[in-house]
Biopython code that builds the backbone (N, CA, C, O; Angstrom):
import numpy as np
from Bio.PDB.StructureBuilder import StructureBuilder

atoms = [
    (1, "UNK", "N", (0.845, -1.183, 0.000)),
    (1, "UNK", "CA", (0.000, 0.000, 0.000)),
    (1, "UNK", "C", (0.891, 1.247, 0.000)),
    (1, "UNK", "O", (1.956, 1.278, 0.616)),
    (2, "UNK", "N", (0.426, 2.247, -0.696)),
    (2, "UNK", "CA", (1.172, 3.493, -0.832)),
    (2, "UNK", "C", (0.251, 4.681, -0.585)),
    (2, "UNK", "O", (-0.890, 4.714, -1.045)),
    (3, "UNK", "N", (0.771, 5.644, 0.146)),
    (3, "UNK", "CA", (0.049, 6.902, 0.329)),
    (3, "UNK", "C", (0.565, 7.870, -0.726)),
    (3, "UNK", "O", (1.767, 8.111, -0.835)),
    (4, "UNK", "N", (-0.366, 8.420, -1.501)),
    (4, "UNK", "CA", (-0.025, 9.356, -2.562)),
    (4, "UNK", "C", (-0.550, 10.729, -2.169)),
    (4, "UNK", "O", (-1.752, 10.908, -1.970)),
    (5, "UNK", "N", (0.350, 11.693, -2.060)),
    (5, "UNK", "CA", (-0.034, 13.074, -1.769)),
    (5, "UNK", "C", (0.242, 13.904, -3.020)),
    (5, "UNK", "O", (1.317, 13.819, -3.612)),
    (6, "UNK", "N", (-0.730, 14.692, -3.404)),
    (6, "UNK", "CA", (-0.603, 15.533, -4.589)),
    (6, "UNK", "C", (-0.983, 16.955, -4.207)),
    (6, "UNK", "O", (-1.969, 17.178, -3.505)),
    (7, "UNK", "N", (-0.185, 17.919, -4.678)),
    (7, "UNK", "CA", (-0.514, 19.323, -4.402)),
    (7, "UNK", "C", (-0.266, 20.160, -5.643)),
    (7, "UNK", "O", (0.489, 19.784, -6.540)),
    (8, "UNK", "N", (-0.932, 21.315, -5.664)),
    (8, "UNK", "CA", (-0.767, 22.293, -6.750)),
    (8, "UNK", "C", (-1.075, 21.668, -8.108)),
    (8, "UNK", "O", (-0.384, 21.953, -9.087)),
    (9, "UNK", "N", (-2.107, 20.815, -8.181)),
    (9, "UNK", "CA", (-2.413, 20.094, -9.414)),
    (9, "UNK", "C", (-3.325, 20.900, -10.327)),
    (9, "UNK", "O", (-4.437, 21.264, -9.945)),
    (10, "UNK", "N", (-2.850, 21.174, -11.524)),
    (10, "UNK", "CA", (-3.661, 21.844, -12.535)),
    (10, "UNK", "C", (-3.912, 23.313, -12.256)),
    (10, "UNK", "O", (-3.314, 23.907, -11.359)),
    (11, "UNK", "N", (-4.811, 23.885, -13.045)),
    (11, "UNK", "CA", (-5.122, 25.313, -12.936)),
    (11, "UNK", "C", (-5.792, 25.658, -11.613)),
    (11, "UNK", "O", (-5.612, 26.761, -11.097)),
    (12, "UNK", "N", (-6.565, 24.723, -11.057)),
    (12, "UNK", "CA", (-7.277, 24.986, -9.802)),
    (12, "UNK", "C", (-6.441, 24.694, -8.567)),
    (12, "UNK", "O", (-6.917, 24.863, -7.445)),
    (13, "UNK", "N", (-5.197, 24.255, -8.758)),
    (13, "UNK", "CA", (-4.261, 23.981, -7.655)),
    (13, "UNK", "C", (-4.857, 23.006, -6.634)),
    (13, "UNK", "O", (-4.822, 23.251, -5.428)),
    (14, "UNK", "N", (-5.403, 21.901, -7.139)),
    (14, "UNK", "CA", (-6.036, 20.876, -6.308)),
    (14, "UNK", "C", (-4.986, 20.145, -5.481)),
    (14, "UNK", "O", (-3.879, 19.888, -5.955)),
    (15, "UNK", "N", (-5.337, 19.814, -4.248)),
    (15, "UNK", "CA", (-4.513, 18.960, -3.393)),
    (15, "UNK", "C", (-5.340, 17.752, -2.999)),
    (15, "UNK", "O", (-6.536, 17.868, -2.733)),
    (16, "UNK", "N", (-4.699, 16.587, -2.960)),
    (16, "UNK", "CA", (-5.410, 15.392, -2.530)),
    (16, "UNK", "C", (-4.446, 14.400, -1.919)),
    (16, "UNK", "O", (-3.236, 14.462, -2.141)),
    (17, "UNK", "N", (-5.007, 13.479, -1.140)),
    (17, "UNK", "CA", (-4.236, 12.429, -0.492)),
    (17, "UNK", "C", (-5.050, 11.146, -0.603)),
    (17, "UNK", "O", (-6.183, 11.084, -0.124)),
    (18, "UNK", "N", (-4.481, 10.128, -1.229)),
    (18, "UNK", "CA", (-5.168, 8.862, -1.457)),
    (18, "UNK", "C", (-4.232, 7.708, -1.135)),
    (18, "UNK", "O", (-3.014, 7.878, -1.063)),
    (19, "UNK", "N", (-4.815, 6.539, -0.944)),
    (19, "UNK", "CA", (-4.054, 5.313, -0.755)),
    (19, "UNK", "C", (-4.320, 4.402, -1.941)),
    (19, "UNK", "O", (-5.469, 4.193, -2.333)),
    (20, "UNK", "N", (-3.240, 3.860, -2.514)),
    (20, "UNK", "CA", (-3.389, 2.910, -3.610)),
    (20, "UNK", "C", (-2.657, 1.626, -3.245)),
    (20, "UNK", "O", (-1.715, 1.632, -2.452)),
    (21, "UNK", "N", (-3.104, 0.537, -3.835)),
    (21, "UNK", "CA", (-2.533, -0.767, -3.511)),
    (21, "UNK", "C", (-1.212, -1.008, -4.236)),
    (21, "UNK", "O", (-0.257, -1.513, -3.645)),
    (22, "UNK", "N", (-1.161, -0.647, -5.510)),
    (22, "UNK", "CA", (0.030, -0.899, -6.319)),
    (22, "UNK", "C", (0.575, 0.406, -6.879)),
    (22, "UNK", "O", (-0.186, 1.283, -7.287)),
    (23, "UNK", "N", (1.871, 0.524, -6.895)),
    (23, "UNK", "CA", (2.528, 1.708, -7.440)),
    (23, "UNK", "C", (2.774, 1.471, -8.930)),
    (23, "UNK", "O", (3.838, 1.003, -9.337)),
    (24, "UNK", "N", (1.760, 1.805, -9.732)),
    (24, "UNK", "CA", (1.818, 1.621, -11.174)),
    (24, "UNK", "C", (1.376, 2.918, -11.853)),
    (24, "UNK", "O", (0.630, 3.716, -11.285)),
    (25, "UNK", "N", (1.855, 3.104, -13.078)),
    (25, "UNK", "CA", (1.515, 4.318, -13.818)),
    (25, "UNK", "C", (0.006, 4.500, -13.927)),
    (25, "UNK", "O", (-0.502, 5.598, -13.699)),
    (26, "UNK", "N", (-0.715, 3.436, -14.272)),
    (26, "UNK", "CA", (-2.168, 3.547, -14.452)),
    (26, "UNK", "C", (-2.864, 3.999, -13.179)),
    (26, "UNK", "O", (-3.817, 4.777, -13.240)),
    (27, "UNK", "N", (-2.406, 3.526, -12.030)),
    (27, "UNK", "CA", (-2.991, 3.939, -10.750)),
    (27, "UNK", "C", (-2.776, 5.437, -10.528)),
    (27, "UNK", "O", (-3.702, 6.149, -10.140)),
    (28, "UNK", "N", (-1.559, 5.909, -10.774)),
    (28, "UNK", "CA", (-1.255, 7.335, -10.599)),
    (28, "UNK", "C", (-2.017, 8.186, -11.617)),
    (28, "UNK", "O", (-2.560, 9.236, -11.275)),
    (29, "UNK", "N", (-2.052, 7.731, -12.850)),
    (29, "UNK", "CA", (-2.755, 8.457, -13.912)),
    (29, "UNK", "C", (-4.239, 8.604, -13.579)),
    (29, "UNK", "O", (-4.803, 9.691, -13.707)),
    (30, "UNK", "N", (-4.866, 7.513, -13.154)),
    (30, "UNK", "CA", (-6.294, 7.554, -12.826)),
    (30, "UNK", "C", (-6.589, 8.455, -11.628)),
    (30, "UNK", "O", (-7.693, 8.986, -11.503)),
    (31, "UNK", "N", (-5.612, 8.624, -10.758)),
    (31, "UNK", "CA", (-5.781, 9.506, -9.605)),
    (31, "UNK", "C", (-5.833, 10.979, -10.013)),
    (31, "UNK", "O", (-6.645, 11.742, -9.489)),
    (32, "UNK", "N", (-4.977, 11.374, -10.937)),
    (32, "UNK", "CA", (-4.879, 12.793, -11.293)),
    (32, "UNK", "C", (-5.707, 13.183, -12.514)),
    (32, "UNK", "O", (-6.031, 14.359, -12.678)),
    (33, "UNK", "N", (-6.051, 12.239, -13.364)),
    (33, "UNK", "CA", (-6.748, 12.541, -14.617)),
    (33, "UNK", "C", (-8.052, 13.316, -14.435)),
    (33, "UNK", "O", (-8.321, 14.208, -15.240)),
    (34, "UNK", "N", (-8.881, 13.030, -13.422)),
    (34, "UNK", "CA", (-10.129, 13.793, -13.279)),
    (34, "UNK", "C", (-9.927, 15.302, -13.081)),
    (34, "UNK", "O", (-10.865, 16.075, -13.275)),
    (35, "UNK", "N", (-8.741, 15.722, -12.705)),
    (35, "UNK", "CA", (-8.479, 17.131, -12.422)),
    (35, "UNK", "C", (-7.756, 17.847, -13.563)),
    (35, "UNK", "O", (-7.493, 19.047, -13.474)),
    (36, "UNK", "N", (-7.434, 17.118, -14.633)),
    (36, "UNK", "CA", (-6.665, 17.692, -15.732)),
    (36, "UNK", "C", (-7.320, 17.384, -17.069)),
    (36, "UNK", "O", (-7.939, 16.332, -17.232)),
    (37, "UNK", "N", (-7.189, 18.287, -18.018)),
    (37, "UNK", "CA", (-7.652, 18.056, -19.390)),
    (37, "UNK", "C", (-6.467, 17.717, -20.283)),
    (37, "UNK", "O", (-6.346, 18.233, -21.394)),
    (38, "UNK", "N", (-5.601, 16.851, -19.790)),
    (38, "UNK", "CA", (-4.369, 16.497, -20.487)),
    (38, "UNK", "C", (-4.313, 14.978, -20.605)),
    (38, "UNK", "O", (-4.558, 14.268, -19.630)),
    (39, "UNK", "N", (-3.994, 14.484, -21.784)),
    (39, "UNK", "CA", (-3.955, 13.035, -22.004)),
    (39, "UNK", "C", (-2.622, 12.411, -21.603)),
    (39, "UNK", "O", (-2.600, 11.340, -20.996)),
    (40, "UNK", "N", (-1.521, 13.063, -21.932)),
    (40, "UNK", "CA", (-0.203, 12.470, -21.721)),
    (40, "UNK", "C", (0.476, 13.113, -20.517)),
    (40, "UNK", "O", (0.821, 14.294, -20.536)),
    (41, "UNK", "N", (0.659, 12.320, -19.479)),
    (41, "UNK", "CA", (1.273, 12.794, -18.243)),
    (41, "UNK", "C", (2.485, 11.939, -17.916)),
    (41, "UNK", "O", (2.557, 10.773, -18.305)),
    (42, "UNK", "N", (3.429, 12.519, -17.205)),
    (42, "UNK", "CA", (4.550, 11.740, -16.688)),
    (42, "UNK", "C", (4.791, 12.145, -15.240)),
    (42, "UNK", "O", (4.450, 13.248, -14.813)),
    (43, "UNK", "N", (5.386, 11.223, -14.505)),
    (43, "UNK", "CA", (5.639, 11.412, -13.085)),
    (43, "UNK", "C", (7.133, 11.282, -12.849)),
    (43, "UNK", "O", (7.764, 10.342, -13.332)),
    (44, "UNK", "N", (7.693, 12.214, -12.113)),
    (44, "UNK", "CA", (9.124, 12.224, -11.848)),
    (44, "UNK", "C", (9.350, 12.220, -10.344)),
    (44, "UNK", "O", (9.030, 13.185, -9.650)),
    (45, "UNK", "N", (9.911, 11.112, -9.850)),
    (45, "UNK", "CA", (10.266, 11.028, -8.430)),
    (45, "UNK", "C", (11.677, 10.476, -8.328)),
    (45, "UNK", "O", (12.168, 9.842, -9.262)),
    (46, "UNK", "N", (12.322, 10.714, -7.209)),
    (46, "UNK", "CA", (13.689, 10.233, -7.016)),
    (46, "UNK", "C", (13.716, 8.707, -6.950)),
    (46, "UNK", "O", (12.718, 8.079, -6.594)),
    (47, "UNK", "N", (14.843, 8.124, -7.288)),
    (47, "UNK", "CA", (14.989, 6.669, -7.267)),
    (47, "UNK", "C", (14.840, 6.076, -5.879)),
    (47, "UNK", "O", (14.395, 4.936, -5.752)),
    (48, "UNK", "N", (15.196, 6.809, -4.836)),
    (48, "UNK", "CA", (15.095, 6.265, -3.483)),
    (48, "UNK", "C", (13.696, 6.426, -2.886)),
    (48, "UNK", "O", (13.473, 6.071, -1.729)),
    (49, "UNK", "N", (12.767, 6.952, -3.657)),
    (49, "UNK", "CA", (11.379, 6.980, -3.215)),
    (49, "UNK", "C", (10.868, 5.563, -3.284)),
    (49, "UNK", "O", (11.442, 4.797, -4.057)),
    (50, "UNK", "N", (9.909, 5.152, -2.600)),
    (50, "UNK", "CA", (8.907, 5.951, -1.912)),
    (50, "UNK", "C", (9.149, 6.058, -0.406)),
    (50, "UNK", "O", (8.507, 5.361, 0.380)),
    (51, "UNK", "N", (10.058, 6.913, -0.014)),
    (51, "UNK", "CA", (10.296, 7.097, 1.413)),
    (51, "UNK", "C", (9.511, 8.262, 1.992)),
    (51, "UNK", "O", (9.529, 8.476, 3.204)),
    (52, "UNK", "N", (8.820, 9.020, 1.144)),
    (52, "UNK", "CA", (7.964, 10.096, 1.614)),
    (52, "UNK", "C", (8.687, 11.332, 2.089)),
    (52, "UNK", "O", (8.081, 12.192, 2.728)),
    (53, "UNK", "N", (9.972, 11.442, 1.790)),
    (53, "UNK", "CA", (10.734, 12.597, 2.264)),
    (53, "UNK", "C", (10.739, 13.766, 1.289)),
    (53, "UNK", "O", (10.850, 14.919, 1.705)),
    (54, "UNK", "N", (10.619, 13.480, -0.007)),
    (54, "UNK", "CA", (10.760, 14.548, -0.994)),
    (54, "UNK", "C", (9.613, 14.544, -1.987)),
    (54, "UNK", "O", (9.027, 13.505, -2.288)),
    (55, "UNK", "N", (9.310, 15.726, -2.485)),
    (55, "UNK", "CA", (8.276, 15.881, -3.503)),
    (55, "UNK", "C", (8.891, 15.679, -4.879)),
    (55, "UNK", "O", (10.017, 16.099, -5.143)),
    (56, "UNK", "N", (8.125, 15.024, -5.754)),
    (56, "UNK", "CA", (8.468, 14.903, -7.162)),
    (56, "UNK", "C", (7.494, 15.751, -7.962)),
    (56, "UNK", "O", (6.751, 16.554, -7.397)),
    (57, "UNK", "N", (7.497, 15.572, -9.270)),
    (57, "UNK", "CA", (6.673, 16.417, -10.122)),
    (57, "UNK", "C", (5.802, 15.601, -11.066)),
    (57, "UNK", "O", (6.129, 14.469, -11.423)),
    (58, "UNK", "N", (4.684, 16.204, -11.462)),
    (58, "UNK", "CA", (3.800, 15.665, -12.482)),
    (58, "UNK", "C", (3.933, 16.594, -13.682)),
    (58, "UNK", "O", (3.770, 17.808, -13.557)),
    (59, "UNK", "N", (4.230, 16.020, -14.842)),
    (59, "UNK", "CA", (4.475, 16.805, -16.046)),
    (59, "UNK", "C", (3.438, 16.539, -17.124)),
    (59, "UNK", "O", (2.934, 15.425, -17.268)),
    (60, "UNK", "N", (3.133, 17.581, -17.870)),
    (60, "UNK", "CA", (2.425, 17.486, -19.144)),
    (60, "UNK", "C", (3.417, 18.019, -20.167)),
    (60, "UNK", "O", (3.579, 19.232, -20.301)),
    (61, "UNK", "N", (4.074, 17.132, -20.880)),
    (61, "UNK", "CA", (5.175, 17.541, -21.747)),
    (61, "UNK", "C", (6.322, 18.042, -20.889)),
    (61, "UNK", "O", (6.809, 17.317, -20.021)),
    (62, "UNK", "N", (6.761, 19.276, -21.122)),
    (62, "UNK", "CA", (7.840, 19.881, -20.333)),
    (62, "UNK", "C", (7.324, 20.769, -19.212)),
    (62, "UNK", "O", (8.114, 21.369, -18.483)),
    (63, "UNK", "N", (6.011, 20.859, -19.068)),
    (63, "UNK", "CA", (5.400, 21.761, -18.099)),
    (63, "UNK", "C", (5.020, 21.017, -16.826)),
    (63, "UNK", "O", (4.371, 19.973, -16.884)),
    (64, "UNK", "N", (5.421, 21.550, -15.681)),
    (64, "UNK", "CA", (5.026, 20.971, -14.395)),
    (64, "UNK", "C", (3.579, 21.363, -14.120)),
    (64, "UNK", "O", (3.238, 22.546, -14.131)),
    (65, "UNK", "N", (2.721, 20.358, -13.872)),
    (65, "UNK", "CA", (1.301, 20.619, -13.611)),
    (65, "UNK", "C", (0.904, 20.236, -12.187)),
    (65, "UNK", "O", (-0.263, 20.363, -11.815)),
    (66, "UNK", "N", (1.865, 19.771, -11.389)),
    (66, "UNK", "CA", (1.577, 19.413, -10.008)),
    (66, "UNK", "C", (2.791, 18.792, -9.346)),
    (66, "UNK", "O", (3.817, 18.548, -9.982)),
    (67, "UNK", "N", (2.649, 18.540, -8.042)),
    (67, "UNK", "CA", (3.705, 17.889, -7.276)),
    (67, "UNK", "C", (3.154, 16.618, -6.655)),
    (67, "UNK", "O", (1.964, 16.535, -6.351)),
    (68, "UNK", "N", (4.030, 15.613, -6.465)),
    (68, "UNK", "CA", (3.605, 14.320, -5.945)),
    (68, "UNK", "C", (4.618, 13.813, -4.917)),
    (68, "UNK", "O", (5.828, 13.969, -5.078)),
    (69, "UNK", "N", (4.090, 13.207, -3.863)),
    (69, "UNK", "CA", (4.935, 12.574, -2.851)),
    (69, "UNK", "C", (4.359, 11.191, -2.571)),
    (69, "UNK", "O", (3.150, 11.043, -2.390)),
    (70, "UNK", "N", (5.224, 10.181, -2.535)),
    (70, "UNK", "CA", (4.793, 8.795, -2.363)),
    (70, "UNK", "C", (5.443, 8.223, -1.114)),
    (70, "UNK", "O", (6.651, 8.351, -0.915)),
    (71, "UNK", "N", (4.627, 7.588, -0.273)),
    (71, "UNK", "CA", (5.121, 6.953, 0.942)),
    (71, "UNK", "C", (4.627, 5.515, 0.983)),
    (71, "UNK", "O", (3.425, 5.264, 0.895)),
    (72, "UNK", "N", (5.556, 4.567, 1.118)),
    (72, "UNK", "CA", (5.167, 3.163, 1.250)),
    (72, "UNK", "C", (4.682, 2.946, 2.675)),
    (72, "UNK", "O", (5.385, 3.270, 3.632)),
    (73, "UNK", "N", (3.467, 2.393, 2.818)),
    (73, "UNK", "CA", (2.867, 2.238, 4.138)),
    (73, "UNK", "C", (3.281, 0.946, 4.824)),
    (73, "UNK", "O", (3.629, 0.961, 6.005)),
    (74, "UNK", "N", (3.250, -0.170, 4.106)),
    (74, "UNK", "CA", (3.690, -1.456, 4.657)),
    (74, "UNK", "C", (3.865, -2.447, 3.525)),
    (74, "UNK", "O", (3.422, -2.211, 2.401)),
    (75, "UNK", "N", (4.521, -3.567, 3.835)),
    (75, "UNK", "CA", (4.785, -4.593, 2.811)),
    (75, "UNK", "C", (3.661, -5.579, 2.727)),
    (75, "UNK", "O", (3.713, -6.508, 1.921)),
]
sb = StructureBuilder()
sb.init_structure("model")
sb.init_model(0)
sb.init_chain("A")
sb.init_seg("    ")
for serial, (resi, resn, name, xyz) in enumerate(atoms, 1):
    if name == "N":
        sb.init_residue(resn, " ", resi, " ")
    sb.init_atom(name, np.array(xyz, "f"), 0.0, 1.0, " ", f" {name:<3s}", serial, name[0])
structure = sb.get_structure()
């Protein structure tokens, strides 16, 4: 299980916190897609994540559209 924190997402600067079972692109995409009118998104986090210490970014092309932090809850 992973806790996903998102802030400053899209034009409305939405923030949310959700728990997902698997850390997969589709899970992350489905979490943020309702708040964006963008089809192609990418997520950038450090390799030592998901320790929950640092924020990464959500991109639409070269533009940052939000920030993301991932914390592993348990194995």
